[in-house]
N, C-alpha and C positions, 0 to 999 in steps of 0.2 A: 215294580208296579204291574198289576194285572188289569188289562183293559179289554173291552169287548165291543164289537160292532155287530148290530143286528141289521140285516138287509133282507130283501124280499126273496131272492132265489140264488141258485148256483151261479148263474152268469154274473149277477151283481157281485157275488163273493169273489169270483175269479178276477174280475176287473179291479176290485178294490185291493185284493192281495197283490196283484201285479203292480198296481200304481203305488201302493204304500211300500212295496219292496224297493222300487226304483227311486222314490222320492224320500222316504224316511229310513230305509235300510233294514226293514223287518224281513228276516229270512224264515223259511219253513222250519218248524221245530217239532220233530216227531216224539220227543222225549217228555213232553208236557202231558202226562197222564195221571190225573188225580181225580178221584171221585167227587171231591168238593167243587172242582172247577169245571168238570166235563159237562157240556151242554150239547144238545142236538144228537141225532141218531145216524147221520150220514146215510140216509136211505131216501129213495124217491127223489124229490126235488129239494131235499134238505141236505145241508152240508155244514160241517164244523171243522175248522183247522186252526192250529196254533202257529204263531209266528213270534220270533224272538229278535230283540236287539239289545245286546249287553244284558242287563238284569231286568229288562222290561219284556213282558209277554203281551201279545195281542191275539185275541180270539176273534175270528171272523165267522159269523153264523148266518148262513143263508137259510132262512126259516121255512121256506117252502111256499111262499105266496103272501100277498098283502092281508089275506083273511086269517093268517096264522100269528099275527102280532100279539093278540091278547093271550093266547096260549103260551107263546114263547116268553113273553114278559113275565107271566105268572110263574113259569118254570125257572126263569132267571132269578126272580125275586126270592123264591123259596131257597135256591142255592145260596143267594146273597146273605140271607138271614142266618143260615146254618154254618157258613164257612168260617173256619178259624182265622184269626188276624193274619197269620203268615200266608194264607192262601185265599185272601179276600180280593174282590174286584174293587178297583179304585176309580174306574170310569166306565161309562156306557154311552155309546153313540147309536143312534137309529137313523138309517138311511132308507127312504121310501120314495116311490114315484109320485109325481103330481098328476093324479088321474083326474079326468073330467068330473067324476062323481064325488070327489072329496073337496072339502074346504080346509085350507091350511089350519085355521084356528081350531076347527073341530077335531081334526086328526091329532094335532099336538095336544089338545086338551084330553083326548082319549088316552094317548100315551102316558100323560101325567096321571090320569085317573086310574090306570092299570096298576100304579104304585100307590094305591089308596092309603096304605098304612105308612107311607113315607112322605117326607117333604122333598120330592124330586120333581122338578119342573123342566119340561122340554120346550125350547124355543128354536125356531128355524135359524140355522147358521149362527147360533149363539152358544157360547160356553157358559154353563151355569154350575154352581155348587149347591148340592143338596145334602140331606142327611136322613138317616133312618136308624131304627133300633133293631139289633139282632135278637136272636132267640134268647139271649142271656140278659136282655135289657140294657145292653151297652150301645151308646150312641156312636155311629160311624159317619164319616164324611165321604161323599162320592160326587164326582163330576158328571154332568150330563150334557148331551149335545144331540141335536137333530138336524138332518139335512134332507129337504124335500127337493127332488130333482125332476126336471130342470128348474132353475130358479125363476126364469122369466116368463114361462108359459106352461101350458099343460103338456104332458108327455111322460116319458119313461126313460130307462137307461138307454134304449135304442136312440131316442131323440138326442140325448146328450152326446152319444158317440157320433151320430151323423153330423151334429153341429161342430164337434171337435175336428172332424175330417175336412171341414170347409176352410182349413187354415191357409190354403193357397188357391189361386185361381184355377189351376189345373184340376185339383181334386174337387173343388167346389162345383165345377161343371158336371163331374161324374155323379156327385151326390144329387144335384138338382135334376139331372136327366133321369136318374134312377127313381127319384121321387115322382117325377111326371109319368114315367112308364108304369109304375105300380098303380098310381091313381087311375090311369087310363084303362088298365086291364082288370081292375078290381071287379067290375061288374061281370065280366066274362069268366072270372076265376072265383066267383063267389062260393063255389063248393069247397075251395081250398083256403081262401082268405075270408074268413067268416066274421072276424071282429076287428076293431080299430087297432088292438094290440098286435094282431097278426099282420096287419098292414105295415106297422112299424118294423116288425121282424123281417117282412119281405123286402122292405126298402133297404135295410142294413145288409141283408143277405145278397141282394142284387149288387150293391156297392162292392162287397167283398169278392163276389164272383167276377167282377170286372177288374178289380185291382190285383187279385191273385187267382187267376183262372186255373193255375196248376194245383191249387189247394181247395178247389170248389167242393170237394167231397169231404173235407175236414169238418169236424164238429165246430160249432161256433165258439166254444170255450177255447179251443186250440187256436183258432184264427185270431181271437182277441189278443193273445199273448205272443203271437209270432208275426203278425202282419204289420202292426203299427206301433211306433214308439209313443205311446199315449202320454208318457211323462214329459214329452216335449211339446205337447199341444197346449197353447196359451189358454184356450177356453176351459180345458179341464183343470189347469193350474189355478185359474181364477175360481172355478166352481168349488174345487176341493181345498182351497186355501185355508179356510177356517178348520176344516176337518183335519188337515195335516197339523195345524197348530194344536188342536185338541189331542191328537194322538201323540205328539211330541212332548206334551207337557209332562214334567217330572222325569224326563230322561236322565239316566245316569251315565 
């Protein structure tokens, strides 16, 4: 089976690839190079990589930002309609942030609407089966899934990671005091911390700087996969539980 996850950016893709490797067993596969299945340009804030487990392939596409979903889905659907049966996608998942300016119902409706020519519905944390017709008029079945994170409040990937790090009292204090520090200094650092999203990034960076001071100059993507065993975090296992089930369906 061929499956794909669309997420907002490179950091999201890095976390998902790490987590699904540890939990589901998908390993990087550099041999999956076919024009019918290739998506993404691997440039700027966009990335696309293949992962494999037995005969199942998983593509994780960091599309370059929340405003790129329409373009990315349009590109994916064009590939979907033209791909031969042996190289077709069987499932698509979309992972996005729960931003203050979006409404869950509206954004999920938009995702479904981007597949206007198909019967493909996206529901938050729900596995659905849809269908569409390819360029030859043949009906195909595809599974769909969406996950808006975090589930319980507004935020982004950084919110999820900060919450996951509160798994014990020791780390909880570090997270809470880093949160307080960034909130207190934000006004004086407005030249650098200009948006709410940058505030989240500053909070996570502060926590990492305290937990791993010897790696403070590492890139955030490197810190993500070397600092914490995310697969052991109960919060993430609950959050990504249905996504793992979605990715594992049809495994051989």
